[in-house]
Phi, psi and omega in degrees: 000319174310320188278329177291324178288329177292318177307307181302304180311319182294327179288353179285321182302303175303326176297318183286329179288313177301326182295326182291344178133154180297323184293319184283323175294326174293319173305304178308315186301312189291331175295309182296321180298318178299315178299314179304313183292330172292313178292327182290322177296320182296318182291322172298314181301313191293318179305319179279339171287312182263002174284162186230119186293330177311330183296337179261008185230031179288144180253175185286331173294327170295324178291323176292333180269009177289152170291164182294333179289337173297342186274003180275014179306125167300116196262171173274133181306127172093358184244161177287139183304326186251358179068205181242007180082187176079184181287341174235076182296334180252011178074188182291325171305318172299315173303318179291319175299315180303308187303312188292324179291317191268358182297352177291341175303326180279004180288137175120344178292336181291338184287343170288321174296324178290345180262029179294333179285343178277333191274147179291320181226089178298332188280340176267311193285318188294307178305317175301320181294317184295322173298317178298318179292325175295322179290329177285326174293326174292320170301317186292315188285321177298308182299317179293317172305310179300310174308317179286325176282340178281327178282323180230125172307140191302333173289347187248009178288126181274111178311316192282330180212066192296315189280313177298326178286335175294320182288329178288326179294325177273357175105359181263064186306307177300333176302330190295328175293321174301314183293322175295332176288315176298326184291316180298317181293326175301311185297322180292313178303314178301316177301314186296318180301311181292323182277346171289324189282313189301314177304327180287333172293309183304311181300321180299310184292324182285326174301330182272344179093010178285336172235167190298135187311328187283348171288350184267003187292131176252143178270112195292344179279318177258350186063030185248146172286076187308303186305313180300318176297320179287324179294317182286329173291323180288323176301314176306316187287323183284321174306316178290337179285318191268332189239147168295159186302306182297324168308316180296309181312306182293322182293319176295327179290318184290322178295312173307308177298324183290314181300319180296316181293323170307313185292317182292319177297323176295314180301315181297321183289317182297325185291344179246013178267150164314132184297317181255152173296133181281154188270172186299315180295324175289321174299321174299320186288317183300313173303321180288325180294314178299318178300312179301322183295315187284318180286333182072178178287166177299334178274354182228053183258049171243170178305321182299315184293324174299307177304320177300309183302308187296325167296318173297325175291323178297318187265327177246075188302140181291341187237151175273352180240156181296140175243175178294325185286314182300323175296323182289321174297322173290324181293322178288321178290320178291328174296319184294318182296315177304314173307307175306310175300326173293321175287324175298311179307309184291326173294323179288319183292324185273319186230043182296324182297313181297324182293311181283344177284348179091042169282129192303316189283310186294316186295323179287331173295318190288322177295316178296322173299316173300323178290317183292318177305313179296317178300310180300323183292327177289327172296317178301316185288338170292334189283148181291140177263157179299122186277357179307130184290129170235142178293326184228124170237141170301131182276173167058041173286155341278007188292314187288320169301329182278328173292325172299314179294326177301308186300317182297312183292325184284328173303312180298331177293334176293346185286157175292160177296324173302322178297310181296330172295315182298318176297323180296314175311310184298317178291330178287325175295315179296323182291324177298319182288326180284311181280342179268337180226304188301313187294340174265350185242000187292139181260009183304316179266016179235095181291342185279333182261115180227151178289160186303137184293331186285322181294310180299314179301321177295322181292312184300317179293328179289316182290323181292323175305314177306313183302314187286340178279000000 
């Protein structure tokens, strides 16, 4: 309980910094980020200096000769506590478990996209910034993980304080205090980045009526959404008080994987939608065209002719640009593929050994799912894409987005039932708020109701000021 109280107290600091204003919180975040980068560089260099490559080459015989106390290592469910040694002691399955658990580390890249209004050329700078940030994060996580496992054998890593204990293990005791300071700076920077985004999401939803209008209140002196910041800070404190750290990590990982999957799905569907909203006349013509294609000509007015025309339109679309009909086809096919990918991921996650060993029933089901997914993917591929020029477009549609969705869903299937139960409760609370309040108070379809202009302009001015700093 003392640790939980400490976590609650630590969440108060970022909340107070954010209340001061976007410019001040950005400055604090930059300071902590610089310190964090310096400490990470120190850890990586120290690991390669004091590391031992033998820790990546352990054999099963080495593991058998370990004392009994070394076997107290907290293991991954279903895997051997000590693994099999080598560079991948827990195999590919262990990598997937670790990737699913640590996916929370990729939370925060959405804050780059949220600052699109601040960028001079968002179509160029935002994709470039995200790719550079991903590469830097890869180097940081790869370097620290490599340094840690080189300094300490993987079975001796302390889950609660791995890096300070690693320096103590190699005889650099004083360095652990430097690492502890870097850890605090990293946590602070991460909290500031996450809690900078969350209040603005709450503010935007409250301004539209999806959440309570009081959360959209702006403090005129600092131009910050104080109520939204306080609400997000209180939620973070309550969550830290009620749940264990690993439960929160798994919950954030599931939410991040699901959110990124929804983004990928939306991108896939939107690339095949018509650019402009169709007028009533165009909609009428589109319906007539669909009806004529389904019914066929008077000479071919049988069910076989109608089915033939539908299949022909799927393989040879009548238009070279997206239409309302082709957009609906892509939306339906993409939804079907997501369902099929979910079933396939569940099958591979629960019965992977039986599938790859040639079990007649499970292998047949997996092959049929792959054939269906391939066929529906080809249908999407044949549909016309939006020809609008964009500086950056995701390549290899629709294969690359569908592969990304499959990987995300498969990683989500690695989570425990307790994590899914916690996520279900959290989703149920959100559903109650949306269907009980938000859906009836949303101003999206009511153009006449707008929030006060001064309030909106104050926040926008403050956010833009943060970007210029």
